[in-house]
Phi, psi and omega in degrees: 000137181294139181295134180292158178292157183301324184251347184215133179280135181273092182294325181297316180294323178294322178293322177297320179297323181291331180269355180290132183296336183271339181230015183279204184297335181274001181293158183289134176268127185258130173281107185296322181296318180293322181293320180293325180293329180274353184295136178288129180301139178288131181296149180287143180294152178294169184297330181264023180290182183302138181296344181278358179298153184292136178293131182299331184286350177274355180268134178295129183267014176289155186297331181276353182236014183290332179056240180291351181266004183296314181300320181294323178292332181291339180278349181278132180302146183301323181295328176292316179298323180295322178291323181292333181246044182295131179287148179284149183292151180292314179264149176295159182303317183291339182267002183258006179213151178295329180298314180293319178295318180295320181294318179294316179295320179297317181295315182292317181293326180294314181292319179296320178294322180292316180295322179296316180292322182299312182285329180297321180296329185261012180303316177302319179297317180295321180296320179295319176298321182295316181296324183287318188265349181295314177301319179299318179296326179295310179292322179295322178294316177298319179296317178295325178296313180295320179297321179292321182292328179282351177058029182292333184278355186296292185233033184298325182290327177290319178294323180294321179294319179295321178293324177297321181278353181075027180265090186293318182296323176293321180296319182294322177295317179295321180291323176297321178295321179296320181294321177297324180290326184284341183302307184289334180292321179295322176298318179296318179296320177295319178296320179295319178295320178297319178293324178295316178299315180297321178295321179295324178294318180298316180296325181291321181277340183275185180297159183294327184291338174297317182293319179295322179295318179296317177298320181294336179267316187285315186299313175299326177296316177296320179294322177295325178289328184270342184290156174292158184295332183262011181228085178293156181291322182255153179275154176287138181286322180236149177271340180221180180264088180299323179214132173241139180304135183289127178231164180297319179296321180293320178292319178297316179299318180295318181292324179283351177271000181280355181059041174259117186300322181297323180286310185295318180294321179293318179292327179296324179280323183216109180301341179266016177296333173259111184240169184231100180293338179231142180298142173297128186215166175292144176213099184066219179276052181177193179236147181242130176239121176264120189239131169267113182283165180301159181303134177092353180257126181267147179299328180299329179292326177285322178300322180293342180251038183300325180295316178293325180295316178295321177296320179295331180267000180056047182229157174298156184299320183276017173253348183243122186230089174273148178202154177300141181254152178298152178127290175203170187290346179264012180257125184248139173253110181252113178251128179240122183280160174296330180212165179302145182300328182292342181259356178282149178269115181289135178293157181296153180295125181303333182284357174287344178298142181299332183266000185286134176230163184232135170244113187297346177276358179235161179286153178218158182296134181233323185205177176233151179276173175302336179274006182069018171284144179280132177253123180269142179238169181228155177244321182296138178062028176224154170234140188246144172235122175250130177223144179172156180282167180305137180086004182274349180095016183296316180296319179296321179296317180292322181292330177299318178295322179292323177294323176295318180297328181294338180277358171256107188298342181281340188284133172260127185244125176221144178181173183227132174256106189268011174270327174087016182256352178082031179295335184254007183296334179299336181266003187301329182297330184254006181259137178282341178205134183212127176234145183219121180133172178230024175284169183300322182294315180293323177293323177295319177296321179296318179293321176297327177294322178295319176298320179297320179301320181293321177292326178294321177297320178296320179293317181294326180295326175292322179293319177299317180298321180296311181289333177295322178293333179271000179081012181265354177228073187300330179254018179056042174210169186296137176244164177301325179294317179293323180294330179271348183284119181294136180085355181287332183070017182242029176290159178299134177241113181259113178249123184232152181219115175257137185060051182300340182298338179292325177282321186285350175248013178259187180290349179267004192304305188297309184291319182294322178296316181295317183290317183293328174298318178296318180299317180296321179290319185277323192285345186301319180270355185259003181086013177263120183246126180251127176241126184234131174237138182208151175263338185239088186272045176267175187292335178280323182272341179214100184307142179296334177296335177279311184295329180294334187257005177268126186259359177226122187227138178231108183257110175274195185303126177231165188269336187210173181295325183297312178297322178302313184281337176295326181273310188272343182113158181303139176071006177299320179297317181295328181280358175103002181264094192236112175275359177290343182281348181274144184260128176300151179070298183296324180242040181298135181099340178279140180188179177257120181258128180237138177118355181233111183095173185290343184211157175298157181213153179277128180220167175235119181288152179291139176259115179246109183289177185294327180294313179290325177297321179296325178294321177294319179297323177300316178292322179295322177297317179297319178296319181286329175294321179292327181270351182074027182243011180286125180296143175278148184303325182280355179255001186274355177230147182232109182290130179245354177233144182288151174291327181281177181278105186292324180292316178297320178293325175298319179295325182287322186264002184301129185283108172055224182262018180299131178278330181219137184224146177292150179298320183294328176292317181292326178295322177297318180293320179294322179296326177292324181288311183224083182296333180288338182257315188254005180298129179084004179291146175241177185300320182297322180293324177293322177300316181297317182296334180272355180303320180293353182244087188295342180290338179270108182263123176271121182216188180280131177238125183265144177216160174250123178237119183054040177079000180252136179288127182229132181240131175219170183284137181199183181229167180255147182294316179300328178294323178297313181296321178296319180295319178297318179294321178293321178297313180296325179295317180294324179293320179294320179294327180289000000 
């Protein structure tokens, strides 16, 4: 058909089209719906097509609306499509677990109990207010009833306007209408008065408790009617909004208050730039909001502004817990508790139960999250670093792991507390070696212990090689079967050091740091577990070679960003994982745990006091006695320095006029002199024994054996004599 003119339809052309044999009445009629169904889908434009092409995300991805994308969807496996269209659960998250139900019930009952007690205490005050305002309410109610019955408020402004203009006939008509309206109201008022009188008669003739019940209902209502608008009968329970239910508007307002240009500009263009893929729901003792941030905004950026987020929500910092959510980097999980985490009551440690046992090859309870979920930790194949300022709960957290290890009868526990106050003395019964203090003797023993650990790793590596050849160590590391095999020597060995900075700032610092780094690297597969606690996590007090190789870190309250990143790793502070927000003493035990799960998380370690710790140790002693692994008292200390005078003995056995002698030669001579003291000594032990005497330098000593130059560690005779003279001088001065 010829196209019509822009302003006038061409009827002649239309009539010709109808009579044309090719397009006339006999032409084929096409079913448009059937033709569209047979239409070949238009191919999708390439990635570099015109920028004006429609964004794929604006197309509904439902199967009935896929259009040209149907063929592409058919290539996706059904199980993938099923995951993409996952049905929402019938029950809410909080109602699908006993933990959620208990938390919700606990929160509601706690608030209801508090409100009930609050008002119960003030009942006399409320009764006095009711007595004062009830008569006022009675007269005010009667006045309002009469005013309503007279219908004066109906058209009074119209009658007033007519009177002002002098329109008498209009005023009379309006007043007549008012009178007609008031007739039925007076009847209603009379019926109400009659019912009131009848009710009063019934109450008079009825039981006394009827009258008391009527007074309890009517008098407060009259008092409410009579009181001033700004003076309620009851007091407010709270002065502020301690907790407000989490809503989408509240979350959007908080996020736009962070002063992030990427968020604010996106929301200004599209209010739905902040979306919620999952409904906001209860989660434990709080609410959880999963938020898809605007394009280009990472959840870590919001986590780093946790303080501003809490300020925007007008809540304490430890009540707002944002963290990256699974899915993509722009998805945020915002959990807001019913109350601050510092005010929540932590459940008791599950290992306090009399029947609780521990298998170090399996996870065991270590801490709780802000939602009061239990977080399990592991010891095998891990090394731990605890850091925090005094009062942060670092020692209790480290001791919790040792208490758990004591409940595995296979575990051998050795360690040194270099603070000297005896925080770990409760565990001495189950420890094969225990040192307490920061004096020279204890530091020397601690250094010797580190040297022993290195030798123990070498011994264990040979044992692993042996069992690997027999097919009992398929991955060339300790297995539960090997750890339980008597005589294998591959049982778990837990070595711990509290306040390690005392050793790392002493004269043993360089050598102990180098050896301990080797032990951490080697021991992970050999069943050697290293636990380190420190207050000063800088490079001088804690070598970076040690921190780099520790795979489990717990940073409690620290003072600054440097300490935070020294414990948790570089850029942890920038990513929003900040232990600086925790307050020492008040929030003891709270910290950031790294190494468990895809990202660090804020947790609170269980606090086990000395009384409960002693109860656990008692159970651990019984388990070890039954297994035959309880250390004997005479085996719990390892002497590393001779009882005799090592300097004097060296001077006595010094061979001839030799200026320098190898340590191994001197050890043999000392063993001949005092076999009960020096028997079995090696060069390293002599080096350790000479540490308290800085004038004696252990260095390389060269000799020629069979014409070949040989160098070994040794000492010089003048150094020994100088050390003896200095010692005698100090004794004389004392």
